[in-house]
All heavy atoms as an XYZ file, in Angstrom:
983
protein
N       0.852     -1.150      0.001
C       0.003     -0.007      0.006
C       0.865      1.216     -0.023
O       2.047      1.283      0.671
C      -0.981     -0.062      1.198
C      -0.329      0.098      2.564
C      -2.069      1.128      1.078
N       0.419      2.199     -0.689
C       1.144      3.475     -0.771
C       0.429      4.585      0.103
O      -0.792      4.588      0.035
C       1.360      4.059     -2.123
C       2.214      3.247     -3.095
C       1.654      2.033     -3.569
O       0.455      2.051     -4.049
N       2.247      0.846     -3.466
N       1.145      5.374      0.780
C       0.523      6.337      1.746
C       0.949      7.732      1.201
O       2.168      7.964      1.016
C       0.934      6.104      3.149
C       0.426      4.651      3.628
C       1.077      4.415      5.044
C      -1.037      4.469      3.653
N       0.104      8.618      1.326
C       0.379     10.105      1.040
C      -0.187     11.014      2.139
O      -1.418     11.135      2.184
C      -0.236     10.522     -0.441
C       0.101     11.886     -0.802
C       1.488     11.949     -1.223
O       2.145     11.249     -1.791
N       2.041     13.229     -0.989
N       0.549     11.620      2.930
C       0.142     12.425      3.903
C       0.100     13.927      3.436
O       0.774     14.349      2.604
C       1.172     12.380      5.219
N      -0.825     14.605      3.944
C      -1.009     16.106      3.634
C      -1.715     16.806      4.859
O      -2.247     16.209      5.710
C      -1.895     16.253      2.395
O      -3.155     15.693      2.540
N      -1.856     18.156      4.725
C      -2.552     18.926      5.641
C      -1.653     19.587      6.669
O      -2.181     20.415      7.526
N      -0.315     19.473      6.593
C       0.565     20.171      7.471
C       0.692     21.643      7.181
O       0.092     22.034      6.181
N       1.197     22.332      8.063
C       1.379     23.833      7.894
C       1.794     24.504      9.136
O       2.294     23.878     10.007
N       1.635     25.846      9.135
C       1.975     26.730     10.162
C       0.763     27.121     10.956
O      -0.324     27.522     10.403
C       2.788     27.882      9.763
C       3.186     28.860     10.763
C       4.316     28.871     11.503
C       2.365     30.113     11.189
N       4.384     30.030     12.437
C       3.224     30.647     12.251
C       1.180     30.479     10.896
C       2.793     31.680     12.877
C       0.721     31.736     11.541
C       1.542     32.255     12.612
N       0.846     27.078     12.259
C      -0.205     27.488     13.159
C       0.253     28.067     14.358
O       1.321     27.729     14.909
C      -1.220     26.309     13.345
C      -0.568     25.163     14.272
C      -2.505     26.728     13.967
N      -0.432     28.967     14.985
C      -0.140     29.562     16.248
C      -0.555     28.550     17.380
O      -1.441     27.721     17.245
C      -0.851     30.838     16.513
C      -0.137     31.996     15.710
C      -0.693     33.439     16.046
O      -1.864     33.660     16.380
N       0.033     34.388     16.103
N       0.197     28.710     18.526
C      -0.166     27.817     19.671
C      -1.705     28.097     20.047
O      -2.289     29.049     19.993
C       0.659     28.224     20.906
N      -2.376     26.842     20.428
C      -3.700     26.987     20.718
C      -4.594     26.617     19.458
O      -5.770     26.414     19.534
N      -4.065     26.673     18.210
C      -4.804     26.412     17.026
C      -4.955     24.915     16.764
O      -4.525     24.141     17.500
N      -5.577     24.700     15.566
C      -5.874     23.398     15.186
C      -5.469     23.063     13.750
O      -5.394     24.026     12.833
C      -7.352     23.148     15.254
O      -7.827     23.239     16.521
N      -5.092     21.906     13.456
C      -4.715     21.413     12.011
C      -5.436     19.990     11.949
O      -5.519     19.246     12.911
C      -3.401     21.328     11.821
C      -2.545     22.621     11.427
C      -0.981     22.299     11.409
C      -3.103     23.281     10.133
N      -5.704     19.551     10.769
C      -6.231     18.265     10.448
C      -5.321     17.719      9.368
O      -5.317     18.163      8.277
C      -7.579     18.313      9.873
C      -8.281     16.929      9.732
C      -9.549     16.970      8.982
N     -10.263     15.817      9.099
C     -11.164     15.452      8.178
N     -11.431     16.235      7.044
N     -11.986     14.503      8.366
N      -4.566     16.602      9.720
C      -3.806     15.918      8.712
C      -4.598     14.858      8.161
O      -5.451     14.257      8.701
C      -2.555     15.312      9.447
C      -1.626     16.171     10.343
C      -0.435     15.499     10.772
C      -1.256     17.513      9.411
N      -4.358     14.554      6.899
C      -4.959     13.498      6.110
C      -3.941     12.604      5.549
O      -2.791     13.118      5.274
C      -5.768     14.125      4.952
O      -6.678     14.865      5.481
N      -4.309     11.425      5.301
C      -3.433     10.338      4.781
C      -4.188      9.630      3.820
O      -5.153      8.805      4.272
C      -2.811      9.382      5.744
S      -1.611      8.169      5.282
N      -3.891      9.567      2.466
C      -4.474      8.881      1.537
C      -3.758      7.575      1.121
O      -2.615      7.636      1.039
C      -4.743      9.661      0.315
N      -4.518      6.469      1.217
C      -3.876      5.178      0.915
C      -4.344      4.575     -0.344
O      -5.525      4.736     -0.802
C      -4.310      4.121      2.056
N      -3.359      4.000     -1.105
C      -3.809      3.454     -2.354
C      -2.990      2.152     -2.636
O      -1.884      1.896     -1.998
C      -3.544      4.395     -3.481
O      -2.015      4.737     -3.593
N      -3.430      1.208     -3.574
C      -2.672     -0.038     -3.837
C      -2.917     -1.129     -2.969
O      -2.095     -2.131     -3.063
N      -3.897     -1.133     -2.098
C      -4.129     -2.331     -1.125
C      -5.485     -2.229     -0.676
O      -6.295     -1.250     -0.981
N      -5.917     -3.314      0.047
C      -7.281     -3.443      0.600
C      -7.104     -2.686      2.027
O      -6.675     -3.249      2.966
C      -7.611     -4.664      0.811
O      -7.577     -5.517     -0.428
C      -9.138     -4.825      1.351
N      -7.552     -1.306      1.915
C      -7.185     -0.520      3.100
C      -7.746     -1.051      4.419
O      -7.141     -0.902      5.473
C      -7.787      0.926      2.909
C      -7.386      1.955      3.855
C      -6.092      2.208      4.160
C      -8.444      2.524      4.468
C      -5.834      3.057      5.195
C      -8.206      3.481      5.574
C      -6.827      3.712      5.869
N      -8.906     -1.656      4.385
C      -9.472     -2.045      5.565
C      -8.708     -3.261      6.333
O      -9.033     -3.565      7.451
C     -10.918     -2.532      5.423
C     -11.129     -3.770      4.464
C     -12.626     -4.052      4.274
N     -12.721     -5.200      3.439
C     -12.800     -5.074      2.051
N     -12.783     -3.881      1.467
N     -12.971     -6.133      1.272
N      -7.873     -3.709      5.521
C      -6.940     -4.869      6.002
C      -5.668     -4.365      6.878
O      -4.987     -5.151      7.362
C      -6.334     -5.729      4.947
O      -7.493     -6.249      4.162
N      -5.565     -3.042      6.911
C      -4.429     -2.455      7.602
C      -4.754     -1.688      8.853
O      -5.787     -0.933      8.902
C      -3.734     -1.522      6.644
C      -3.119     -2.146      5.380
C      -3.839     -2.422      4.070
C      -1.844     -2.470      5.353
C      -3.358     -3.034      3.152
C      -1.204     -3.099      4.265
C      -2.019     -3.345      3.059
O      -1.526     -3.953      1.952
N      -4.042     -1.807      9.849
C      -3.979     -0.798     10.935
C      -3.189      0.303     10.604
O      -2.308      0.235      9.760
C      -3.427     -1.650     12.184
O      -4.155     -2.665     12.523
N      -3.526      1.438     11.238
C      -2.692      2.685     10.762
C      -2.255      3.309     11.988
O      -2.814      3.240     13.160
C      -3.739      3.626      9.996
C      -4.025      2.919      8.611
C      -4.956      3.781     10.716
N      -1.384      4.277     11.752
C      -0.793      5.063     12.823
C      -0.142      6.405     12.393
O       0.085      6.553     11.153
N       0.009      7.285     13.231
C       0.697      8.541     12.978
C       1.946      8.668     13.873
O       1.788      8.406     15.120
C      -0.236      9.772     13.263
C      -1.266      9.918     12.198
C      -2.523      9.479     12.278
C      -1.128     10.682     10.992
N      -3.204      9.946     11.081
C      -2.429     10.650     10.354
C      -0.099     11.359     10.325
C      -2.654     11.260      9.105
C      -0.294     12.008      9.116
C      -1.557     11.832      8.478
N       3.021      8.991     13.397
C       4.178      9.222     14.124
C       4.789     10.620     13.774
O       4.407     11.182     12.731
C       5.308      8.178     13.751
C       4.954      6.783     14.292
C       4.111      5.944     13.644
C       5.654      6.268     15.268
C       3.646      4.747     14.085
C       5.303      5.019     15.846
C       4.410      4.273     15.239
N       5.689     11.075     14.637
C       6.252     12.304     14.199
C       7.792     12.446     14.714
O       8.146     11.648     15.593
C       5.618     13.501     15.019
C       5.637     13.490     16.636
C       4.744     14.506     17.219
N       4.952     14.600     18.642
C       4.105     15.258     19.450
N       3.130     16.103     18.913
N       4.297     15.215     20.823
N       8.418     13.294     14.047
C       9.849     13.483     14.363
C      10.234     14.940     14.290
O      10.161     15.507     13.248
C      10.779     12.532     13.374
C      12.183     12.507     13.733
C      13.008     11.532     12.850
O      12.608     11.162     11.877
N      14.222     11.190     13.414
N      10.645     15.273     15.450
C      11.235     16.715     15.493
C      12.682     16.760     15.368
O      13.365     15.683     15.491
C      10.928     17.217     16.989
N      13.344     17.909     14.894
C      14.569     18.036     14.599
C      15.459     17.530     15.832
O      15.269     17.929     17.035
C      14.855     19.536     14.423
C      13.519     19.984     13.927
C      12.501     19.210     14.657
N      16.505     16.723     15.465
C      17.418     16.211     16.560
C      16.769     15.060     17.515
O      17.449     14.765     18.456
N      15.606     14.688     17.237
C      14.974     13.753     18.113
C      14.452     12.428     17.283
O      14.409     12.544     16.105
C      13.680     14.360     18.808
C      13.953     15.491     19.714
C      12.677     15.863     20.457
C      12.964     17.036     21.425
N      11.764     17.391     22.118
N      14.226     11.472     18.068
C      13.868     10.172     17.396
C      12.368     10.220     17.011
O      11.632     11.095     17.569
C      14.103      9.039     18.233
C      15.585      8.777     18.602
C      15.737      7.472     19.365
O      14.701      6.916     19.819
O      16.997      7.087     19.560
N      12.007      9.490     16.000
C      10.468      9.360     15.637
C       9.844      8.727     16.888
O      10.175      7.850     17.448
C      10.407      8.506     14.475
C       9.039      8.521     13.765
C       9.106      7.691     12.522
N       9.902      8.422     11.544
C       9.983      7.824     10.236
N       9.253      6.961      9.749
N      10.759      8.448      9.466
N       8.610      9.388     16.994
C       7.716      8.875     18.195
C       6.359      8.719     17.722
O       5.922      9.334     16.833
C       7.832      9.925     19.345
C       7.168     11.319     19.015
C       7.159     12.058     20.217
O       7.619     11.824     21.364
O       6.661     13.324     20.079
N       5.762      7.810     18.493
C       4.319      7.344     18.288
C       3.393      8.640     18.664
O       3.752      9.211     19.656
C       3.962      6.112     19.060
C       2.586      5.798     19.111
C       1.922      5.265     17.910
C       1.748      6.070     20.252
C       0.485      4.892     18.049
C       0.401      5.762     20.302
C      -0.183      5.227     19.175
N       2.535      8.834     17.906
C       1.420      9.904     18.213
C       0.047      9.217     18.435
O      -0.640      9.353     19.504
C       1.292     10.902     17.081
C       0.137     11.894     17.306
C       2.694     11.598     16.844
N      -0.348      8.384     17.449
C      -1.763      7.947     17.454
C      -1.863      6.636     16.602
O      -1.120      6.586     15.555
C      -2.841      8.883     17.037
N      -2.789      5.648     16.935
C      -2.917      4.432     16.040
C      -4.387      4.010     16.127
O      -5.102      4.295     17.170
N      -4.793      3.377     15.063
C      -6.048      2.772     15.065
C      -6.081      1.400     14.407
O      -5.333      1.121     13.489
C      -7.059      3.779     14.211
N      -6.855      0.607     14.953
C      -7.011     -0.728     14.434
C      -7.623     -0.760     13.070
O      -8.120      0.225     12.699
C      -7.635     -1.835     15.407
O      -8.939     -1.128     15.763
C      -6.807     -1.893     16.677
N      -7.788     -1.958     12.499
C      -8.319     -2.070     11.059
C      -9.816     -1.524     11.094
O     -10.261     -0.832     10.132
C      -8.376     -3.464     10.649
C      -6.969     -4.131     10.591
C      -7.097     -5.655     10.392
N      -5.746     -6.238     10.578
C      -5.565     -7.587     10.693
N      -6.532     -8.452     10.592
N      -4.301     -8.023     10.702
N     -10.612     -1.922     12.171
C     -12.050     -1.437     12.123
C     -12.195      0.085     12.610
O     -12.992      0.697     12.216
C     -12.735     -2.262     13.054
O     -12.372     -2.063     14.366
N     -11.113      0.597     13.098
C     -11.006      1.997     13.759
C     -11.756      2.054     15.035
O     -11.901      3.119     15.569
N     -12.364      0.953     15.565
C     -12.912      0.945     16.723
C     -12.090      1.012     18.057
O     -12.449      1.424     19.115
C     -13.908     -0.229     17.037
O     -13.010     -1.459     16.917
C     -14.913     -0.463     15.925
N     -10.825      0.618     17.869
C      -9.846      0.899     18.915
C      -8.726      1.889     18.557
O      -8.017      1.565     17.535
C      -9.067     -0.591     19.321
C     -10.100     -1.433     19.778
C      -9.445     -2.862     20.141
C     -10.492     -3.857     20.755
N      -9.827     -5.129     21.138
N      -8.469      2.761     19.354
C      -7.494      3.847     19.069
C      -6.614      3.933     20.322
O      -6.910      3.658     21.458
C      -8.283      5.158     18.800
O      -9.085      5.518     19.921
C      -8.921      5.151     17.560
N      -5.396      4.361     19.918
C      -4.397      4.452     20.957
C      -3.615      5.898     20.696
O      -3.475      6.368     19.588
C      -3.292      3.379     20.727
C      -3.983      2.048     20.974
C      -4.517      1.505     19.748
C      -3.999      1.312     22.167
C      -5.285      0.272     19.975
C      -4.683      0.150     22.183
C      -5.301     -0.385     21.130
O      -5.898     -1.558     21.347
N      -3.179      6.525     21.885
C      -2.656      7.791     21.842
C      -1.335      7.845     22.806
O      -1.317      7.221     23.858
C      -3.519      8.789     22.259
C      -4.784      8.980     21.373
C      -6.048      8.356     21.699
C      -4.708      9.729     20.200
C      -7.084      8.344     20.763
C      -5.793      9.921     19.306
C      -6.893      9.158     19.553
O      -8.003      9.245     18.731
N      -0.404      8.652     22.337
C       0.678      8.992     23.183
C       0.151      9.874     24.294
O      -0.848     10.650     24.094
C       1.899      9.742     22.514
N       0.788      9.818     25.496
C       0.238     10.579     26.683
C       0.308     11.951     26.343
O      -0.567     12.846     26.726
C       1.195     10.296     27.850
C       0.907      8.944     28.370
O      -0.107      8.285     27.997
O       1.745      8.457     29.262
N       1.278     12.486     25.557
C       1.507     13.892     25.331
C       0.405     14.511     24.362
O       0.234     15.705     24.357
C       2.885     14.059     24.583
O       2.838     13.324     23.331
N      -0.366     13.566     23.797
C      -1.381     14.111     22.849
C      -2.804     13.753     23.260
O      -3.797     14.281     22.697
C      -1.241     13.736     21.375
C       0.285     14.187     20.895
C      -1.385     12.277     21.125
N      -2.870     12.953     24.335
C      -4.252     12.473     24.621
C      -5.119     13.710     25.085
O      -4.729     14.498     25.874
C      -4.058     11.372     25.881
O      -3.353     10.297     25.407
C      -5.528     11.037     26.379
N      -6.345     13.655     24.583
C      -7.258     14.655     24.807
C      -7.207     15.798     23.965
O      -8.002     16.669     23.945
N      -6.047     15.928     23.194
C      -6.109     17.101     22.153
C      -6.122     16.436     20.687
O      -6.570     17.303     19.768
C      -4.644     17.677     22.454
C      -4.535     18.282     23.740
C      -3.198     19.179     23.756
N      -1.995     18.364     23.578
C      -1.085     18.578     22.651
N      -1.259     19.562     21.814
N       0.041     17.794     22.505
N      -5.558     15.341     20.589
C      -5.580     14.711     19.011
C      -6.578     13.586     18.934
O      -6.725     12.959     19.858
C      -4.096     14.204     18.735
C      -3.000     15.262     18.650
C      -3.202     16.548     18.944
C      -1.755     14.818     18.125
C      -2.268     17.527     18.839
C      -0.841     15.798     17.862
C      -0.983     17.151     18.336
N      -7.112     13.468     17.774
C      -8.051     12.413     17.587
C      -7.708     11.643     16.212
O      -7.585     12.457     15.179
C      -9.367     12.913     17.508
O      -9.666     13.501     18.769
C     -10.433     11.712     17.161
N      -7.390     10.427     16.163
C      -7.204      9.778     14.962
C      -8.523      9.087     14.422
O      -9.354      8.565     15.307
C      -6.169      8.615     15.142
C      -5.893      7.881     13.833
C      -6.653      7.564     16.140
C      -4.802      6.974     13.880
N      -8.799      9.121     13.177
C      -9.978      8.608     12.618
C      -9.694      7.894     11.146
O      -8.691      8.326     10.644
C     -11.209      9.447     12.588
O     -10.870     10.555     11.790
N     -10.491      7.076     10.823
C     -10.333      6.594      9.310
C     -11.656      6.340      8.762
O     -12.706      6.089      9.357
C      -9.521      5.292      9.508
C     -10.278      4.034     10.219
C      -9.367      2.825     10.399
N      -8.987      2.314      9.225
C      -8.002      1.358      8.976
N      -7.320      0.943      9.970
N      -7.834      0.783      7.782
N     -11.485      6.466      7.391
C     -12.742      6.225      6.550
C     -12.297      5.127      5.631
O     -11.685      5.483      4.570
C     -13.152      7.499      5.925
C     -14.433      7.297      5.199
O     -14.744      6.235      4.711
O     -15.060      8.373      4.959
N     -12.742      3.864      5.885
C     -12.309      2.734      5.040
C     -12.934      2.813      3.536
O     -12.381      2.301      2.755
C     -12.671      1.381      5.774
C     -11.635      1.207      6.926
O     -10.668      1.824      7.094
N     -12.051      0.149      7.641
N     -14.138      3.438      3.605
C     -14.735      3.556      2.275
C     -13.977      4.516      1.412
O     -13.894      4.337      0.114
C     -16.120      4.029      2.410
N     -13.257      5.474      1.942
C     -12.465      6.418      1.150
C     -11.032      6.228      1.216
O     -10.261      7.041      0.631
C     -12.806      7.868      1.777
C     -14.150      8.316      1.555
C     -14.442      9.772      2.001
C     -15.841     10.273      1.707
N     -16.093     11.578      2.323
N     -10.577      5.157      1.923
C      -9.127      4.836      1.996
C      -8.270      6.044      2.601
O      -7.301      6.502      2.122
C      -8.627      4.453      0.733
C      -9.080      3.153      0.116
O      -9.799      2.405      0.871
N      -8.648      2.747     -1.046
N      -8.998      6.642      3.652
C      -8.360      7.681      4.133
C      -8.126      7.612      5.806
O      -8.908      6.984      6.474
C      -9.290      9.036      4.063
C      -9.517      9.409      2.607
S      -7.811     10.123      1.841
C      -7.580     11.582      2.884
N      -7.071      8.244      6.364
C      -6.856      8.320      7.738
C      -6.723      9.807      8.060
O      -6.128     10.377      7.306
C      -5.497      7.627      8.133
C      -5.318      7.517      9.712
C      -5.558      6.169      7.703
N      -7.182     10.143      9.222
C      -7.020     11.643      9.692
C      -6.554     11.723     10.979
O      -6.629     10.831     11.912
C      -8.552     12.253      9.574
C      -9.306     12.026      8.265
C     -10.192     11.154      8.216
C      -8.928     12.884      7.211
C     -10.854     10.957      6.907
C      -9.648     12.710      6.078
C     -10.516     11.771      5.902
O     -11.300     11.569      4.727
N      -5.826     12.841     11.198
C      -5.428     13.102     12.545
C      -5.825     14.558     12.893
O      -5.226     15.492     12.262
C      -3.942     13.109     12.712
C      -3.305     13.268     14.095
C      -3.707     12.116     15.103
C      -1.828     13.363     14.046
N      -6.908     14.857     13.665
C      -7.302     16.114     14.096
C      -6.573     16.447     15.345
O      -6.436     15.783     16.359
C      -8.854     15.890     14.394
C      -9.389     17.338     14.857
C      -9.299     18.413     13.865
O      -9.806     18.159     12.785
N      -8.958     19.609     14.219
N      -5.923     17.565     15.255
C      -4.986     18.110     16.191
C      -5.446     19.481     16.606
O      -5.596     20.382     16.035
C      -3.534     18.385     15.570
C      -3.045     17.051     15.050
S      -1.238     17.209     14.416
C      -1.489     18.429     13.224
N      -5.848     19.447     17.967
C      -6.483     20.699     18.681
C      -5.459     21.140     19.757
O      -4.714     20.354     20.120
C      -7.768     20.502     19.063
C      -8.792     20.064     18.082
O      -8.632     20.568     16.945
N      -9.755     19.226     18.435
N      -5.603     22.388     20.169
C      -4.871     22.926     21.227
C      -3.270     22.721     20.997
O      -2.763     22.256     21.989
C      -5.326     22.270     22.559
O      -6.651     22.667     22.908
N      -2.961     22.946     19.802
C      -1.486     22.754     19.536
C      -0.523     23.533     20.326
O      -0.858     24.612     20.749
C      -1.317     22.966     17.975
C      -1.934     21.882     17.154
C      -2.047     22.272     15.657
C      -1.042     20.640     17.192
N       0.547     22.899     20.510
C       1.644     23.513     21.374
C       2.889     23.646     20.550
O       3.199     22.704     19.590
C       1.883     22.596     22.657
C       0.637     22.478     23.503
C       0.911     21.425     24.668
C      -0.140     21.205     25.478
N       0.165     20.264     26.555
N       3.836     24.465     20.865
C       5.193     24.512     20.039
C       5.815     23.237     20.121
O       6.381     22.955     19.091
C       5.948     25.574     20.856
C       4.831     26.468     21.429
C       3.651     25.645     21.847
N       5.723     22.399     21.116
C       6.425     21.086     21.240
C       5.793     20.065     20.295
O       6.226     18.953     20.106
C       6.414     20.530     22.612
C       5.114     20.565     23.418
C       4.946     21.825     24.318
O       5.269     22.954     23.887
O       4.361     21.635     25.397
N       4.633     20.407     19.663
C       4.017     19.498     18.664
C       4.717     19.657     17.300
O       4.515     19.005     16.314
C       2.473     19.733     18.456
C       1.798     19.389     19.768
O       2.144     18.341     20.384
O       0.837     20.134     20.209
N       5.503     20.645     17.113
C       6.342     20.984     15.919
C       7.098     19.849     15.529
O       7.962     19.283     16.255
C       7.166     22.125     16.030
O       6.368     23.327     16.223
C       7.968     22.433     14.773
N       6.899     19.310     14.275
C       7.559     17.996     13.904
C       7.179     17.677     12.375
O       6.137     18.400     11.915
C       7.342     16.775     14.832
N       7.825     16.703     11.816
C       7.358     16.148     10.666
C       6.405     15.057     10.960
O       6.941     14.028     11.751
C       8.458     15.639      9.705
C       7.870     14.969      8.471
C       9.308     16.872      9.272
N       5.260     14.924     10.450
C       4.226     13.965     10.838
C       4.111     12.855      9.734
O       3.963     13.258      8.556
C       2.974     14.486     11.123
C       2.826     15.132     12.422
C       3.511     16.376     12.676
C       2.159     14.572     13.495
C       3.473     17.028     14.082
C       1.939     15.270     14.871
C       2.780     16.502     14.997
O       2.648     16.974     16.226
N       4.269     11.585     10.061
C       4.251     10.598      9.117
C       2.978      9.596      9.325
O       2.669      9.276     10.567
C       5.357      9.644      9.243
C       6.725     10.437      8.921
C       7.402     11.016      9.967
C       7.326     10.394      7.691
C       8.712     11.775      9.671
C       8.507     11.095      7.492
C       9.094     11.735      8.466
O      10.347     12.335      8.174
N       2.326      9.254      8.396
C       1.336      8.071      8.531
C       1.968      6.790      8.169
O       3.000      6.755      7.353
C       0.087      8.406      7.718
S       0.361      8.628      5.981
N       1.373      5.816      8.731
C       1.978      4.435      8.589
C       0.924      3.365      8.519
O      -0.098      3.588      9.151
C       3.182      4.181      9.581
N       1.347      2.219      8.059
C       0.218      1.231      7.978
C       0.924     -0.180      8.152
O       2.029     -0.442      7.746
C      -0.588      1.227      6.652
N       0.121     -1.143      8.623
C       0.672     -2.555      8.870
C      -0.557     -3.418      8.752
O      -1.687     -3.129      9.052
C       1.368     -2.715     10.141
C       0.628     -2.589     11.273
C      -0.146     -3.867     11.728
O       0.451     -4.952     11.547
O      -1.265     -3.917     11.917
N      -0.347     -4.772      8.434
C      -1.436     -5.757      8.309
C      -1.355     -6.941      9.172
O      -1.924     -7.989      8.818
C      -1.743     -5.903      6.863
C      -0.577     -6.712      6.204
C      -0.854     -6.749      4.694
C      -2.281     -7.545      4.269
N      -2.593     -7.729      2.935
N      -0.501     -6.883     10.181
C      -0.248     -8.161     10.887
C      -0.798     -8.145     12.297
O      -0.964     -9.214     12.910
C       1.247     -8.410     10.971
C       1.933     -8.483      9.691
N       1.703     -9.626      8.744
C       2.756     -7.703      9.057
C       2.357     -9.339      7.678
N       2.988     -8.316      7.801
N      -1.206     -6.925     12.911
C      -1.521     -6.683     14.197
C      -3.058     -6.925     14.225
O      -3.819     -6.154     13.632
C      -1.245     -5.379     14.821
C      -1.778     -5.200     16.202
C       0.383     -5.235     14.938
N      -3.553     -7.975     15.015
C      -5.014     -8.144     15.126
C      -5.656     -6.974     15.987
O      -5.080     -6.433     16.735
N      -6.951     -7.065     15.995
C      -7.746     -6.084     16.791
C      -7.539     -6.230     18.143
O      -7.551     -5.263     18.878
C      -9.271     -6.366     16.473
C      -9.709     -6.001     15.165
C      -9.964     -4.394     15.038
O     -10.219     -3.959     15.996
O      -9.725     -3.899     13.884
N      -7.270     -7.395     18.690
C      -6.935     -7.594     20.118
C      -5.529     -7.270     20.589
O      -5.298     -7.284     21.831
C      -7.149     -9.137     20.512
O      -8.564     -9.598     20.208
N      -4.739     -6.967     19.643
C      -3.326     -6.597     19.975
C      -2.911     -5.187     19.615
O      -1.851     -4.816     19.278
C      -2.364     -7.551     19.290
C      -2.636     -8.975     19.746
C      -3.522     -9.857     19.185
C      -2.004     -9.454     21.033
C      -3.754    -11.218     19.579
C      -2.217    -10.790     21.501
C      -3.038    -11.681     20.849
O      -3.415    -12.822     21.168
N      -3.973     -4.333     19.545
C      -3.717     -3.027     19.101
C      -2.680     -2.154     19.810
O      -2.149     -1.306     19.319
N      -2.468     -2.641     21.073
C      -1.378     -1.833     21.809
C      -0.105     -1.795     21.087
O       0.850     -1.042     21.357
C      -1.281     -2.460     23.252
C      -0.783     -3.970     23.243
C       0.477     -4.222     23.285
C      -1.830     -4.890     23.334
C       0.752     -5.682     23.273
C      -1.544     -6.270     23.286
C      -0.067     -6.602     23.284
O       0.244     -7.906     23.287
N       0.143     -2.883     20.233
C       1.418     -3.064     19.547
C       1.575     -1.893     18.521
O       2.640     -1.641     17.972
C       1.430     -4.388     18.813
C       1.608     -5.493     19.787
C       1.385     -6.918     19.250
N       2.174     -7.091     17.952
C       2.184     -8.233     17.235
N       1.280     -9.246     17.687
N       2.929     -8.383     16.139
N       0.510     -1.163     18.146
C       0.546     -0.123     17.161
C       1.357      1.128     17.735
O       1.588      1.950     16.934
C      -0.786      0.264     16.852
C      -1.785     -0.798     16.090
C      -3.046     -0.302     15.871
C      -1.033     -1.378     14.813
N       1.746      1.107     18.981
C       2.548      2.124     19.557
C       3.960      2.025     19.097
O       4.637      3.025     19.204
C       2.404      2.173     20.939
O       2.991      1.103     21.616
C       0.802      2.436     21.448
N       4.275      0.901     18.547
C       5.744      0.597     18.255
C       5.936      0.698     16.708
O       5.353      0.075     15.896
C       6.172     -0.782     18.730
C       7.608     -0.954     18.683
O       8.303     -0.353     17.926
N       7.906     -1.903     19.470
N       6.891      1.593     16.369
C       7.100      1.777     14.988
C       7.582      0.546     14.183
O       7.364      0.474     12.970
C       8.194      2.946     14.708
O       9.437      2.519     15.339
N       8.214     -0.392     14.846
C       8.744     -1.565     14.299
C       7.560     -2.455     13.592
O       7.893     -3.224     12.849
C       9.637     -2.339     15.127
C      10.835     -1.635     15.533
C       8.813     -3.048     16.206
N       6.311     -2.231     14.099
C       5.195     -3.021     13.634
C       4.775     -2.606     12.230
O       4.152     -3.275     11.462
C       3.972     -2.909     14.587
C       4.314     -3.447     15.974
C       4.298     -4.973     16.044
O       4.120     -5.525     15.055
O       4.530     -5.506     17.187
N       5.147     -1.422     11.766
C       4.676     -0.877     10.541
C       5.673     -1.165      9.364
O       6.881     -1.055      9.469
C       4.580      0.636     10.640
C       3.499      1.045     11.670
C       3.784      1.020     13.051
C       2.154      1.378     11.303
C       2.807      1.442     13.968
C       1.280      1.615     12.243
C       1.610      1.707     13.537
O       0.521      2.060     14.445
N       4.927     -1.509      8.276
C       5.661     -1.976      7.079
C       5.638     -0.804      5.992
O       6.515     -0.763      5.064
C       4.934     -3.184      6.464
C       4.963     -4.338      7.410
O       6.099     -4.647      7.894
O       3.845     -4.910      7.781
N       4.644      0.088      6.154
C       4.540      1.053      4.938
C       4.398      2.428      5.660
O       3.824      2.713      6.648
C       3.280      0.864      4.287
C       3.135     -0.626      3.695
C       2.473     -1.713      4.388
C       3.779     -1.024      2.525
C       2.370     -2.912      3.978
C       3.702     -2.294      2.197
C       3.035     -3.262      2.918
O       2.949     -4.578      2.489
N       5.210      3.373      4.956
C       5.208      4.688      5.496
C       4.981      5.794      4.475
O       5.413      5.667      3.368
C       6.734      4.928      6.144
C       6.924      4.128      7.358
C       7.336      2.872      7.429
C       6.718      4.574      8.723
N       7.422      2.472      8.704
C       7.027      3.557      9.479
C       6.338      5.710      9.373
C       7.063      3.629     10.943
C       6.256      5.826     10.749
C       6.571      4.741     11.516
N       4.321      6.840      4.815
C       4.050      8.076      3.985
C       5.277      8.821      3.924
O       6.269      8.557      4.771
N       5.239      9.958      3.233
C       6.466     10.837      3.032
C       6.631     11.852      4.148
O       7.638     12.397      4.248
C       6.406     11.487      1.666
C       5.691     12.736      1.690
C       4.287     12.605      1.701
O       3.699     11.459      1.751
N       3.481     13.723      1.686
N       5.674     12.070      4.918
C       5.700     13.066      5.934
C       5.175     14.408      5.530
O       5.394     14.892      4.381
N       4.589     15.179      6.582
C       4.103     16.450      6.289
C       4.589     17.407      7.486
O       4.409     16.963      8.616
C       2.610     16.507      6.055
O       2.134     17.817      5.768
C       1.900     15.915      7.259
N       5.019     18.530      7.308
C       5.661     19.424      8.349
C       4.474     20.204      9.054
O       3.600     20.717      8.315
C       6.535     20.343      7.765
C       7.115     21.388      8.726
C       8.131     20.774      9.702
O       8.961     20.043      9.296
N       7.898     21.163     10.961
N       4.578     20.153     10.336
C       3.695     20.883     11.232
C       4.506     21.839     12.103
O       5.402     21.277     12.757
C       2.890     19.993     12.207
C       2.055     20.859     13.089
C       1.863     19.262     11.342
N       4.207     23.020     12.036
C       4.992     24.059     12.786
C       3.999     24.885     13.598
O       3.093     25.429     13.143
C       5.746     25.092     11.929
O       6.689     24.319     11.023
C       6.544     26.056     12.704
N       4.281     24.921     14.913
C       3.431     25.618     15.835
C       4.314     26.667     16.445
O       5.326     26.441     17.254
C       2.860     24.708     16.939
C       1.915     25.412     17.807
C       2.175     23.482     16.263
N       3.852     27.885     16.309
C       4.590     29.032     16.960
C       3.933     29.537     18.281
O       2.788     29.402     18.422
C       4.658     30.139     16.024
O       3.389     30.751     15.837
N       4.822     29.984     19.100
C       4.364     30.368     20.416
C       3.904     31.876     20.356
O       4.181     32.569     19.437
C       5.478     30.315     21.511
O       6.575     30.965     21.068
């Protein structure tokens, strides 16, 4: 499956952005999905994940209550709604997909090694 992330940009602290990730070339509903981010000089970190059905979602502590992951299997799309953005949210955001983790093991989606497919990344910059 190929992934194309979009929707990044510049926003002031407290603002909102919605990232989108378009999937193609595979049976999208067969894949669990996730969002990761990487800030300059830091390692890539987990942000949010959703199982194949989208009924189970997982979040990093740093974004819980502010970010929401969702998916539309009919449109082959994944979204990350980001509210109450902070300067520390500044990073390149990546969407990713994998097809081996079952619904009962969604906690594994927090680990980047579980993912086989990655999008190209979209820059999010939050100014104070």
